[in-house]
KOLGU-4560 file (N, C-alpha, C; in nm, 3 decimals, padded with zeros to 5 digits):
<recs>
<n_xx: -01.974 n_yy: -05.309 n_zz: -02.885 ca_xx: -02.012 ca_yy: -05.341 ca_zz: -02.749 c_xx: -02.083 c_yy: -05.224 c_zz: -02.681 mol: A seq: 1 type: UNK>
<n_xx: -02.032 n_yy: -05.103 n_zz: -02.706 ca_xx: -02.093 ca_yy: -04.984 ca_zz: -02.646 c_xx: -02.233 c_yy: -04.962 c_zz: -02.703 mol: A seq: 2 type: UNK>
<n_xx: -02.249 n_yy: -04.990 n_zz: -02.833 ca_xx: -02.381 ca_yy: -04.975 ca_zz: -02.894 c_xx: -02.481 c_yy: -05.073 c_zz: -02.834 mol: A seq: 3 type: UNK>
<n_xx: -02.439 n_yy: -05.193 n_zz: -02.807 ca_xx: -02.526 ca_yy: -05.292 ca_zz: -02.745 c_xx: -02.570 c_yy: -05.249 c_zz: -02.606 mol: A seq: 4 type: UNK>
<n_xx: -02.478 n_yy: -05.198 n_zz: -02.527 ca_xx: -02.513 ca_yy: -05.149 ca_zz: -02.393 c_xx: -02.609 c_yy: -05.031 c_zz: -02.404 mol: A seq: 5 type: UNK>
<n_xx: -02.584 n_yy: -04.942 n_zz: -02.500 ca_xx: -02.673 ca_yy: -04.827 ca_zz: -02.521 c_xx: -02.814 c_yy: -04.874 c_zz: -02.559 mol: A seq: 6 type: UNK>
<n_xx: -02.823 n_yy: -04.971 n_zz: -02.649 ca_xx: -02.954 ca_yy: -05.021 ca_zz: -02.692 c_xx: -03.029 c_yy: -05.090 c_zz: -02.578 mol: A seq: 7 type: UNK>
<n_xx: -02.959 n_yy: -05.164 n_zz: -02.496 ca_xx: -03.022 ca_yy: -05.230 ca_zz: -02.382 c_xx: -03.071 c_yy: -05.126 c_zz: -02.281 mol: A seq: 8 type: UNK>
<n_xx: -02.989 n_yy: -05.025 n_zz: -02.255 ca_xx: -03.030 ca_yy: -04.919 ca_zz: -02.163 c_xx: -03.152 c_yy: -04.845 c_zz: -02.217 mol: A seq: 9 type: UNK>
<n_xx: -03.154 n_yy: -04.816 n_zz: -02.345 ca_xx: -03.269 ca_yy: -04.747 ca_zz: -02.405 c_xx: -03.394 c_yy: -04.835 c_zz: -02.400 mol: A seq: 10 type: UNK>
<n_xx: -03.378 n_yy: -04.966 n_zz: -02.420 ca_xx: -03.492 ca_yy: -05.056 ca_zz: -02.413 c_xx: -03.549 c_yy: -05.062 c_zz: -02.272 mol: A seq: 11 type: UNK>
<n_xx: -03.462 n_yy: -05.062 n_zz: -02.172 ca_xx: -03.507 ca_yy: -05.063 ca_zz: -02.032 c_xx: -03.582 c_yy: -04.933 c_zz: -02.002 mol: A seq: 12 type: UNK>
<n_xx: -03.528 n_yy: -04.819 n_zz: -02.047 ca_xx: -03.594 ca_yy: -04.691 ca_zz: -02.025 c_xx: -03.728 c_yy: -04.687 c_zz: -02.098 mol: A seq: 13 type: UNK>
<n_xx: -03.733 n_yy: -04.744 n_zz: -02.219 ca_xx: -03.858 ca_yy: -04.749 ca_zz: -02.296 c_xx: -03.965 c_yy: -04.828 c_zz: -02.221 mol: A seq: 14 type: UNK>
<n_xx: -03.930 n_yy: -04.943 n_zz: -02.168 ca_xx: -04.026 ca_yy: -05.025 ca_zz: -02.094 c_xx: -04.069 c_yy: -04.955 c_zz: -01.966 mol: A seq: 15 type: UNK>
<n_xx: -03.973 n_yy: -04.892 n_zz: -01.897 ca_xx: -04.005 ca_yy: -04.821 ca_zz: -01.774 c_xx: -04.098 c_yy: -04.702 c_zz: -01.801 mol: A seq: 16 type: UNK>
<n_xx: -04.074 n_yy: -04.630 n_zz: -01.909 ca_xx: -04.160 ca_yy: -04.516 ca_zz: -01.943 c_xx: -04.300 c_yy: -04.563 c_zz: -01.983 mol: A seq: 17 type: UNK>
<n_xx: -04.309 n_yy: -04.675 n_zz: -02.052 ca_xx: -04.440 ca_yy: -04.728 ca_zz: -02.089 c_xx: -04.519 c_yy: -04.771 c_zz: -01.965 mol: A seq: 18 type: UNK>
<n_xx: -04.453 n_yy: -04.839 n_zz: -01.873 ca_xx: -04.520 ca_yy: -04.880 ca_zz: -01.749 c_xx: -04.558 c_yy: -04.758 c_zz: -01.666 mol: A seq: 19 type: UNK>
<n_xx: -04.470 n_yy: -04.658 n_zz: -01.662 ca_xx: -04.498 ca_yy: -04.534 ca_zz: -01.591 c_xx: -04.624 c_yy: -04.467 c_zz: -01.649 mol: A seq: 20 type: UNK>
<n_xx: -04.635 n_yy: -04.465 n_zz: -01.781 ca_xx: -04.751 ca_yy: -04.402 ca_zz: -01.845 c_xx: -04.880 c_yy: -04.476 c_zz: -01.813 mol: A seq: 21 type: UNK>
<n_xx: -04.874 n_yy: -04.606 n_zz: -01.809 ca_xx: -04.993 ca_yy: -04.686 ca_zz: -01.782 c_xx: -05.037 c_yy: -04.673 c_zz: -01.637 mol: A seq: 22 type: UNK>
<n_xx: -04.943 n_yy: -04.668 n_zz: -01.545 ca_xx: -04.974 ca_yy: -04.669 ca_zz: -01.403 c_xx: -05.011 c_yy: -04.531 c_zz: -01.346 mol: A seq: 23 type: UNK>
<n_xx: -04.988 n_yy: -04.425 n_zz: -01.420 ca_xx: -05.014 ca_yy: -04.291 ca_zz: -01.369 c_xx: -05.162 c_yy: -04.261 c_zz: -01.357 mol: A seq: 24 type: UNK>
<n_xx: -05.201 n_yy: -04.198 n_zz: -01.247 ca_xx: -05.337 ca_yy: -04.151 ca_zz: -01.231 c_xx: -05.352 c_yy: -04.008 c_zz: -01.281 mol: A seq: 25 type: UNK>
<n_xx: -05.243 n_yy: -03.932 n_zz: -01.278 ca_xx: -05.244 ca_yy: -03.796 ca_zz: -01.329 c_xx: -05.223 c_yy: -03.801 c_zz: -01.480 mol: A seq: 26 type: UNK>
<n_xx: -05.316 n_yy: -03.745 n_zz: -01.554 ca_xx: -05.311 ca_yy: -03.754 ca_zz: -01.700 c_xx: -05.191 c_yy: -03.681 c_zz: -01.759 mol: A seq: 27 type: UNK>
<n_xx: -05.151 n_yy: -03.571 n_zz: -01.698 ca_xx: -05.039 ca_yy: -03.494 ca_zz: -01.750 c_xx: -04.910 c_yy: -03.576 c_zz: -01.746 mol: A seq: 28 type: UNK>
<n_xx: -04.885 n_yy: -03.644 n_zz: -01.637 ca_xx: -04.766 ca_yy: -03.728 ca_zz: -01.628 c_xx: -04.774 c_yy: -03.848 c_zz: -01.723 mol: A seq: 29 type: UNK>
<n_xx: -04.893 n_yy: -03.900 n_zz: -01.745 ca_xx: -04.908 ca_yy: -04.011 ca_zz: -01.840 c_xx: -04.875 c_yy: -03.965 c_zz: -01.981 mol: A seq: 30 type: UNK>
<n_xx: -04.918 n_yy: -03.846 n_zz: -02.017 ca_xx: -04.888 ca_yy: -03.792 ca_zz: -02.150 c_xx: -04.738 c_yy: -03.767 c_zz: -02.165 mol: A seq: 31 type: UNK>
<n_xx: -04.675 n_yy: -03.715 n_zz: -02.061 ca_xx: -04.531 ca_yy: -03.694 ca_zz: -02.068 c_xx: -04.456 c_yy: -03.827 c_zz: -02.081 mol: A seq: 32 type: UNK>
<n_xx: -04.507 n_yy: -03.931 n_zz: -02.017 ca_xx: -04.447 ca_yy: -04.063 ca_zz: -02.031 c_xx: -04.459 c_yy: -04.116 c_zz: -02.173 mol: A seq: 33 type: UNK>
<n_xx: -04.573 n_yy: -04.094 n_zz: -02.236 ca_xx: -04.586 ca_yy: -04.138 ca_zz: -02.376 c_xx: -04.497 c_yy: -04.056 c_zz: -02.469 mol: A seq: 34 type: UNK>
<n_xx: -04.471 n_yy: -03.931 n_zz: -02.433 ca_xx: -04.375 ca_yy: -03.852 ca_zz: -02.510 c_xx: -04.235 c_yy: -03.909 c_zz: -02.502 mol: A seq: 35 type: UNK>
<n_xx: -04.197 n_yy: -03.956 n_zz: -02.384 ca_xx: -04.066 ca_yy: -04.020 ca_zz: -02.367 c_xx: -04.059 c_yy: -04.149 c_zz: -02.448 mol: A seq: 36 type: UNK>
<n_xx: -04.168 n_yy: -04.225 n_zz: -02.448 ca_xx: -04.171 ca_yy: -04.349 ca_zz: -02.528 c_xx: -04.152 c_yy: -04.316 c_zz: -02.676 mol: A seq: 37 type: UNK>
<n_xx: -04.219 n_yy: -04.214 n_zz: -02.725 ca_xx: -04.203 ca_yy: -04.175 ca_zz: -02.866 c_xx: -04.062 c_yy: -04.127 c_zz: -02.896 mol: A seq: 38 type: UNK>
<n_xx: -04.002 n_yy: -04.055 n_zz: -02.802 ca_xx: -03.864 ca_yy: -04.009 ca_zz: -02.821 c_xx: -03.769 c_yy: -04.126 c_zz: -02.834 mol: A seq: 39 type: UNK>
<n_xx: -03.782 n_yy: -04.224 n_zz: -02.747 ca_xx: -03.692 ca_yy: -04.340 ca_zz: -02.752 c_xx: -03.717 c_yy: -04.422 c_zz: -02.878 mol: A seq: 40 type: UNK>
<n_xx: -03.843 n_yy: -04.434 n_zz: -02.918 ca_xx: -03.872 ca_yy: -04.506 ca_zz: -03.043 c_xx: -03.811 c_yy: -04.436 c_zz: -03.163 mol: A seq: 41 type: UNK>
<n_xx: -03.813 n_yy: -04.303 n_zz: -03.165 ca_xx: -03.753 ca_yy: -04.233 ca_zz: -03.278 c_xx: -03.601 c_yy: -04.254 c_zz: -03.281 mol: A seq: 42 type: UNK>
<n_xx: -03.538 n_yy: -04.263 n_zz: -03.164 ca_xx: -03.394 ca_yy: -04.293 ca_zz: -03.160 c_xx: -03.369 c_yy: -04.435 c_zz: -03.212 mol: A seq: 43 type: UNK>
<n_xx: -03.454 n_yy: -04.530 n_zz: -03.172 ca_xx: -03.439 ca_yy: -04.667 ca_zz: -03.224 c_xx: -03.455 c_yy: -04.672 c_zz: -03.376 mol: A seq: 44 type: UNK>
<n_xx: -03.553 n_yy: -04.600 n_zz: -03.429 ca_xx: -03.571 ca_yy: -04.599 ca_zz: -03.574 c_xx: -03.450 c_yy: -04.539 c_zz: -03.644 mol: A seq: 45 type: UNK>
<n_xx: -03.390 n_yy: -04.436 n_zz: -03.587 ca_xx: -03.272 ca_yy: -04.377 ca_zz: -03.647 c_xx: -03.154 c_yy: -04.474 c_zz: -03.645 mol: A seq: 46 type: UNK>
<n_xx: -03.137 n_yy: -04.545 n_zz: -03.533 ca_xx: -03.029 ca_yy: -04.644 ca_zz: -03.524 c_xx: -03.050 c_yy: -04.757 c_zz: -03.623 mol: A seq: 47 type: UNK>
<n_xx: -03.176 n_yy: -04.792 n_zz: -03.649 ca_xx: -03.207 ca_yy: -04.898 ca_zz: -03.745 c_xx: -03.203 c_yy: -04.850 c_zz: -03.890 mol: A seq: 48 type: UNK>
<n_xx: -03.148 n_yy: -04.732 n_zz: -03.912 ca_xx: -03.128 ca_yy: -04.673 ca_zz: -04.044 c_xx: -03.259 c_yy: -04.646 c_zz: -04.116 mol: A seq: 49 type: UNK>
<n_xx: -03.356 n_yy: -04.593 n_zz: -04.040 ca_xx: -03.482 ca_yy: -04.549 ca_zz: -04.099 c_xx: -03.506 c_yy: -04.403 c_zz: -04.058 mol: A seq: 50 type: UNK>
<n_xx: -03.426 n_yy: -04.311 n_zz: -04.113 ca_xx: -03.435 ca_yy: -04.172 ca_zz: -04.067 c_xx: -03.568 c_yy: -04.106 c_zz: -04.101 mol: A seq: 51 type: UNK>
<n_xx: -03.631 n_yy: -04.147 n_zz: -04.210 ca_xx: -03.761 ca_yy: -04.088 ca_zz: -04.244 c_xx: -03.868 c_yy: -04.127 c_zz: -04.142 mol: A seq: 52 type: UNK>
<n_xx: -03.865 n_yy: -04.250 n_zz: -04.097 ca_xx: -03.960 ca_yy: -04.294 ca_zz: -03.994 c_xx: -03.927 c_yy: -04.228 c_zz: -03.860 mol: A seq: 53 type: UNK>
<n_xx: -03.799 n_yy: -04.210 n_zz: -03.832 ca_xx: -03.758 ca_yy: -04.145 ca_zz: -03.707 c_xx: -03.804 c_yy: -04.000 c_zz: -03.703 mol: A seq: 54 type: UNK>
<n_xx: -03.790 n_yy: -03.929 n_zz: -03.814 ca_xx: -03.834 ca_yy: -03.789 ca_zz: -03.819 c_xx: -03.986 c_yy: -03.781 c_zz: -03.807 mol: A seq: 55 type: UNK>
<n_xx: -04.057 n_yy: -03.871 n_zz: -03.871 ca_xx: -04.202 ca_yy: -03.872 ca_zz: -03.861 c_xx: -04.247 c_yy: -03.902 c_zz: -03.718 mol: A seq: 56 type: UNK>
<n_xx: -04.185 n_yy: -03.999 n_zz: -03.656 ca_xx: -04.219 ca_yy: -04.032 ca_zz: -03.516 c_xx: -04.189 c_yy: -03.915 c_zz: -03.424 mol: A seq: 57 type: UNK>
<n_xx: -04.079 n_yy: -03.847 n_zz: -03.448 ca_xx: -04.045 ca_yy: -03.732 ca_zz: -03.365 c_xx: -04.146 c_yy: -03.619 c_zz: -03.385 mol: A seq: 58 type: UNK>
<n_xx: -04.182 n_yy: -03.594 n_zz: -03.509 ca_xx: -04.273 ca_yy: -03.483 ca_zz: -03.536 c_xx: -04.414 c_yy: -03.511 c_zz: -03.487 mol: A seq: 59 type: UNK>
<n_xx: -04.464 n_yy: -03.630 n_zz: -03.513 ca_xx: -04.601 ca_yy: -03.663 ca_zz: -03.475 c_xx: -04.609 c_yy: -03.712 c_zz: -03.332 mol: A seq: 60 type: UNK>
<n_xx: -04.530 n_yy: -03.811 n_zz: -03.298 ca_xx: -04.539 ca_yy: -03.874 ca_zz: -03.166 c_xx: -04.496 c_yy: -03.786 c_zz: -03.052 mol: A seq: 61 type: UNK>
<n_xx: -04.384 n_yy: -03.718 n_zz: -03.069 ca_xx: -04.333 ca_yy: -03.636 ca_zz: -02.960 c_xx: -04.400 c_yy: -03.500 c_zz: -02.960 mol: A seq: 62 type: UNK>
<n_xx: -04.394 n_yy: -03.433 n_zz: -03.072 ca_xx: -04.438 ca_yy: -03.294 ca_zz: -03.074 c_xx: -04.590 c_yy: -03.279 c_zz: -03.083 mol: A seq: 63 type: UNK>
<n_xx: -04.648 n_yy: -03.321 n_zz: -03.192 ca_xx: -04.788 ca_yy: -03.290 ca_zz: -03.218 c_xx: -04.884 c_yy: -03.357 c_zz: -03.120 mol: A seq: 64 type: UNK>
<n_xx: -04.871 n_yy: -03.487 n_zz: -03.103 ca_xx: -04.963 ca_yy: -03.559 ca_zz: -03.016 c_xx: -04.951 c_yy: -03.514 c_zz: -02.871 mol: A seq: 65 type: UNK>
<n_xx: -04.829 n_yy: -03.498 n_zz: -02.823 ca_xx: -04.809 ca_yy: -03.455 ca_zz: -02.685 c_xx: -04.866 c_yy: -03.315 c_zz: -02.663 mol: A seq: 66 type: UNK>
<n_xx: -04.843 n_yy: -03.225 n_zz: -02.756 ca_xx: -04.895 ca_yy: -03.089 ca_zz: -02.742 c_xx: -05.047 c_yy: -03.088 c_zz: -02.744 mol: A seq: 67 type: UNK>
<n_xx: -05.109 n_yy: -03.165 n_zz: -02.832 ca_xx: -05.255 ca_yy: -03.169 ca_zz: -02.838 c_xx: -05.312 c_yy: -03.226 c_zz: -02.709 mol: A seq: 68 type: UNK>
<n_xx: -05.252 n_yy: -03.332 n_zz: -02.657 ca_xx: -05.300 ca_yy: -03.389 ca_zz: -02.531 c_xx: -05.284 c_yy: -03.292 c_zz: -02.414 mol: A seq: 69 type: UNK>
<n_xx: -05.172 n_yy: -03.222 n_zz: -02.408 ca_xx: -05.150 ca_yy: -03.127 ca_zz: -02.298 c_xx: -05.250 c_yy: -03.012 c_zz: -02.307 mol: A seq: 70 type: UNK>
<n_xx: -05.275 n_yy: -02.961 n_zz: -02.426 ca_xx: -05.374 ca_yy: -02.854 ca_zz: -02.442 c_xx: -05.513 c_yy: -02.903 c_zz: -02.402 mol: A seq: 71 type: UNK>
<n_xx: -05.546 n_yy: -03.025 n_zz: -02.439 ca_xx: -05.677 ca_yy: -03.080 ca_zz: -02.403 c_xx: -05.690 c_yy: -03.098 c_zz: -02.253 mol: A seq: 72 type: UNK>
<n_xx: -05.587 n_yy: -03.150 n_zz: -02.188 ca_xx: -05.591 ca_yy: -03.168 ca_zz: -02.043 c_xx: -05.601 c_yy: -03.033 c_zz: -01.973 mol: A seq: 73 type: UNK>
<n_xx: -05.530 n_yy: -02.935 n_zz: -02.024 ca_xx: -05.534 ca_yy: -02.802 ca_zz: -01.964 c_xx: -05.673 c_yy: -02.739 c_zz: -01.974 mol: A seq: 74 type: UNK>
<n_xx: -05.745 n_yy: -02.767 n_zz: -02.080 ca_xx: -05.876 ca_yy: -02.706 ca_zz: -02.102 c_xx: -05.991 c_yy: -02.783 c_zz: -02.039 mol: A seq: 75 type: UNK>
<n_xx: -05.964 n_yy: -02.894 n_zz: -01.974 ca_xx: -06.069 ca_yy: -02.970 ca_zz: -01.908 c_xx: -06.054 c_yy: -02.958 c_zz: -01.758 mol: A seq: 76 type: UNK>
<n_xx: -06.161 n_yy: -02.992 n_zz: -01.685 ca_xx: -06.151 ca_yy: -02.990 ca_zz: -01.540 c_xx: -06.084 c_yy: -03.117 c_zz: -01.492 mol: A seq: 77 type: UNK>
<n_xx: -06.017 n_yy: -03.106 n_zz: -01.380 ca_xx: -05.942 ca_yy: -03.221 ca_zz: -01.328 c_xx: -06.002 c_yy: -03.260 c_zz: -01.194 mol: A seq: 78 type: UNK>
<n_xx: -06.111 n_yy: -03.335 n_zz: -01.198 ca_xx: -06.180 ca_yy: -03.378 ca_zz: -01.077 c_xx: -06.169 c_yy: -03.529 c_zz: -01.059 mol: A seq: 79 type: UNK>
<n_xx: -06.052 n_yy: -03.586 n_zz: -01.087 ca_xx: -06.037 ca_yy: -03.731 ca_zz: -01.075 c_xx: -06.061 c_yy: -03.777 c_zz: -00.932 mol: A seq: 80 type: UNK>
<n_xx: -06.005 n_yy: -03.705 n_zz: -00.835 ca_xx: -06.019 ca_yy: -03.746 ca_zz: -00.695 c_xx: -06.163 c_yy: -03.734 c_zz: -00.648 mol: A seq: 81 type: UNK>
<n_xx: -06.231 n_yy: -03.628 n_zz: -00.687 ca_xx: -06.371 ca_yy: -03.610 ca_zz: -00.648 c_xx: -06.456 c_yy: -03.722 c_zz: -00.707 mol: A seq: 82 type: UNK>
<n_xx: -06.434 n_yy: -03.753 n_zz: -00.834 ca_xx: -06.512 ca_yy: -03.859 ca_zz: -00.897 c_xx: -06.487 c_yy: -03.992 c_zz: -00.828 mol: A seq: 83 type: UNK>
<n_xx: -06.361 n_yy: -04.022 n_zz: -00.799 ca_xx: -06.329 ca_yy: -04.150 ca_zz: -00.734 c_xx: -06.393 c_yy: -04.159 c_zz: -00.596 mol: A seq: 84 type: UNK>
<n_xx: -06.388 n_yy: -04.051 n_zz: -00.517 ca_xx: -06.448 ca_yy: -04.053 ca_zz: -00.384 c_xx: -06.600 c_yy: -04.068 c_zz: -00.392 mol: A seq: 85 type: UNK>
<n_xx: -06.665 n_yy: -03.994 n_zz: -00.484 ca_xx: -06.809 ca_yy: -04.005 ca_zz: -00.500 c_xx: -06.849 c_yy: -04.146 c_zz: -00.544 mol: A seq: 86 type: UNK>
<n_xx: -06.772 n_yy: -04.201 n_zz: -00.636 ca_xx: -06.801 ca_yy: -04.335 ca_zz: -00.688 c_xx: -06.787 c_yy: -04.439 c_zz: -00.576 mol: A seq: 87 type: UNK>
<n_xx: -06.683 n_yy: -04.426 n_zz: -00.494 ca_xx: -06.662 ca_yy: -04.521 ca_zz: -00.385 c_xx: -06.774 c_yy: -04.510 c_zz: -00.282 mol: A seq: 88 type: UNK>
<n_xx: -06.813 n_yy: -04.387 n_zz: -00.246 ca_xx: -06.921 ca_yy: -04.369 ca_zz: -00.150 c_xx: -07.054 c_yy: -04.423 c_zz: -00.203 mol: A seq: 89 type: UNK>
<n_xx: -07.080 n_yy: -04.402 n_zz: -00.332 ca_xx: -07.203 ca_yy: -04.453 ca_zz: -00.392 c_xx: -07.204 c_yy: -04.606 c_zz: -00.387 mol: A seq: 90 type: UNK>
<n_xx: -07.090 n_yy: -04.667 n_zz: -00.415 ca_xx: -07.080 ca_yy: -04.812 ca_zz: -00.412 c_xx: -07.102 c_yy: -04.865 c_zz: -00.271 mol: A seq: 91 type: UNK>
<n_xx: -07.046 n_yy: -04.797 n_zz: -00.171 ca_xx: -07.064 ca_yy: -04.840 ca_zz: -00.032 c_xx: -07.209 c_yy: -04.830 c_zz: 00.010 mol: A seq: 92 type: UNK>
<n_xx: -07.278 n_yy: -04.723 n_zz: -00.032 ca_xx: -07.417 ca_yy: -04.704 ca_zz: 00.004 c_xx: -07.506 c_yy: -04.812 c_zz: -00.060 mol: A seq: 93 type: UNK>
<n_xx: -07.477 n_yy: -04.849 n_zz: -00.183 ca_xx: -07.554 ca_yy: -04.954 ca_zz: -00.251 c_xx: -07.529 c_yy: -05.088 c_zz: -00.184 mol: A seq: 94 type: UNK>
<n_xx: -07.407 n_yy: -05.112 n_zz: -00.138 ca_xx: -07.372 ca_yy: -05.238 ca_zz: -00.076 c_xx: -07.441 c_yy: -05.252 c_zz: 00.061 mol: A seq: 95 type: UNK>
<n_xx: -07.453 n_yy: -05.142 n_zz: 00.135 ca_xx: -07.517 ca_yy: -05.144 ca_zz: 00.266 c_xx: -07.668 c_yy: -05.162 c_zz: 00.256 mol: A seq: 96 type: UNK>
<n_xx: -07.727 n_yy: -05.117 n_zz: 00.146 ca_xx: -07.874 ca_yy: -05.121 ca_zz: 00.135 c_xx: -07.928 c_yy: -05.259 c_zz: 00.107 mol: A seq: 97 type: UNK>
</recs>
């Protein structure tokens, strides 16, 4: 019974983390959300008696992919708000003309 409650709670957290990752405008938080999704998936794989898949998911999904994305985000400029404002103003100007 306790295992069932644990699995349901983990599934709810998994879905919430996936939705959080999709809805985020900040790329860093979206990447951290996908890291949480990978962590929960590796726990599910371990519970399903697939430890080799769980270790691979932990190594690739949590560690390697998340680190590569964070390094990439850190090395790029973060002008999301400027781009959105410029794009909106350009659209308004085209609509008025």
